[in-house]
N, C-alpha and C positions, 0 to 999 in steps of 0.2 A: 191133444199134443199139448195145446195150451198151460193144461193143467202141470202138466209133466215139465216143461220150461218155467215154470214158475216155481216148483216143487224145487228144480238143481238150482234157479237161483236163490231162493228161501236156506237151502243149506250150504251153499257159497256165500253168501251175504253173512250167515250166521257165523261160519268158520273162519272167514277172514277181512282181517281191518280194512275197510272203504279206503283210508289215508295212507296203507303202505306205500311205500315206496318200493310196487313189484311191475313185471311188466303185464303181469294181466289187470291189474288197474287199470294201468294206463292206458289199455287197450279198450276196458272198458270204460274209462271218461272217454275217451274218441268216440266211443260209438252212442254216448249219450247215456248208457245203463247208469253210471255210476257219478254222483253231480263232481264238481270242480272239488279237487283234495282244500282241505280244510288248511289255512295258514296256520303257523305258530308265531308266537310271539317275536322269535329269533325271525322268521320270517317276513314279517312284521315290519323289524328293525332294518332287516338288510335292505329292503322294499324304498325305507323310507331316506336309509342313507344313497342308495343310487339316485334315486329322486334328485335329492340334494345336490348332490355331484352334478347331475343332470343338468339342473338351476345355475349353476355356479358356472361350470362350462359353457351354457350360452349367455350367461352374464358378459363372460370375458370374449367371448366371440363380436357381441354387439358391441362391446368398448372398443375393439379394435376394428369391426367391420366399415367404422366412420372415419378410420386413420388414413393419412396420405401413405406414399411410401418411403419418404423422409421420416414421418411420426412413428412405421412401422419399426424402422432399421433401430432406431432410437429405444424403441422398447422391449427387442430384442429377445435381452437377459431377462428380463421377467415372464417368457413365454414357459409354461410347462410342458412337456411331452405330448401332454393330450390336447394341449390348445396348437400345439406345432400344425399339424396335418390341418387345421381349419383355415390358423392363420396364413401359412403358405396358399391356400387356394384363394383368400382375399388379398395379397402381395399380388399373386399372377393378376388377378383382373385388376387392381391398381395401377399397375404396370401394363396390361393390355389397353389401360383408359389411356395412360400416360401416349403410349407411343401412336392412337390412334388423333390424339388430338395433335401432335407433335409432327402429326401426316398431314392433317387436316389443314393446318395453320401455318404451316413453316413450305415455302417455297423457294427461295435464296438465287433465284435466276430470271430475267427476262424471257419470256417465251413468246415464240411466233405461232399468231395464230391466223387462220381466214374467215372470210366470211359466213361461211357453213357451222365453226366452230362458235362466231358471236356472242349467240342466244346462253348456251351451255357456261360459255367460259366466264362472261360478262352478267348478262342478266340472271342467270341462275349459279354463280361463285355460292352462293352460302350464306347462312347467316351470320353476321357478323362482319365478314370479309369485306376488305376495302381492296378496291381493281383500281388499276392506273394503265390506260390505254394510249400507248402514242402510236397515231397514223403518220408515216412517215413514206418517203420514197427515194431510193436508189440515187446518190448523184447529185445528194442536197447538201451540202457540209454539214448545215447546220443541226436536220436531221440525225448524221453521224455522230456527231458532239452529243445531241440527248440520250442516245442509245448509248455512249458511253457512259455518261453520267447516271441511267437507269439500272445499266447490270449491276455498278456501284453502292446504288442505292437501294439496289434489290438484296444483293448480299449483308447493308445494312439491315436491312427492314424484312426480315424474312417471312413476316406475319401478313405484309402487303403482298398481294398479285401483282404484278409487275406483266403487263403483255406488251408484244409492238405488232404491226399488221402495217402491209403494203396499202398505202391509202385505198388503192381502186380496186382491190379484193376484197375490205375490208364494205366499202361504200362505194357501190359501182358511180364513176364520171365525178369523185369528189376533185374540186379544184385545188392545183398544184400550190396555188397561191395562197390556199390556208395552211399548209404546209410550213412546220410540224405543227400539231395537234395534239391534245392529249385532253383525253377524257379520264374526269376520278368519280366512280361508283361506290355503293356505299349499301348493298342487299341488294343489287339490282337496279338502284336508282342513281339517275345523275346528278352528282354534288356538285361541280366545276367542269369548267371548259377554257381552256389557253389555246387560242387559234391565232394562229400565221408569226412571222418571226417579229412581227413589232414588240408583239408581246414578250420572247425571252430575252428580247436585247441584243440579239444580235450574237455573232462569235466568238463574243468575251463572256458568254454565259457561265459560269461557275456552278461546280456542283453542290456548293452551297448554297447557293439563289435559289436553285431549283428545286433543293431540299426543304427551303423554308416557305418558297413556293406552294409547293404540295399540303407543308403540316398545314398550313394556312386551311387549307379543306377538309381536313381531317386523316388524309391517307395515311401518312406517317406520323410520329412522335418523335419530333425531332429534340436533341438536346442543345442543339443554340438556343442563346439568350438573347439574341435579338436578329434582326434581319441586316443580314451581310451586304447586303446591295446599300443600305440606309450606310454602311461605313465607309461603302466607295465613294457615294454621293457624299456624304459630308469631308472627305478627304478632297476630293474636287472642288468642292465648294471654298474650301479653306484655302488651296492651293491660286483658286483664282482669283478671291478676295485679297490674296498676297501680291499679288501681281497688278492691281488696280491702284492708281495713285492714291494719298491720301488726301485732305483736305490740306495740308498745312503743304504739301508737295505741291500742290496748286496754287497756293498762295506766291511762293517761292518764286515759280517760273512765270507767273502775271507782274513780280517786281525786276 
């Protein structure tokens, strides 16, 4: 039987070119009976050209892979049809990363929390996140004023997480005479604390003054060039000095 198969194969191999493009040769190659088809010079040149094009495309993709969304838009006219599909993938990837960053680092309002939320919202706020927590109680005018100021600041500084909590729900038995209280945290570590009405200057507290105070702790990046409280103090001292009698006036009175 083996002799017959060998004889048939010998006849076939003698009567048919093993490099010919026929279905029979394809079947024999798949079975391992025929060796792979020998490549002609045209085949070699075509493979080399395809490899060169592939390398060029990979180079282009790698170039655009490191670009931002704005850079991708700026260079859109340079894209070839072959690049477009790959570039669109990276565009969507960059867009998703940008959206995730915005969601992570954009708050924009003062959020009410309870003691149960404290660890999650404050201690585990996340890498690079500043947290401003206001402990307050209803019916205390200065607490109400500070909540209003913090709401305005939350819109101005959306990268900072602003929180508020009724004092005794957050810290049991927290004394009312310590209110208002503001704690400032960065990555879960306390960086500053402002406790009691005297620290804030009473009901004359301006939002700019509170902004400056929080900027000193690092919680916000203010565009104020100097402490607004200092301007008020300087004007007050100037006004006081203007009402005081001068040395010349004193001498005139003695005469």
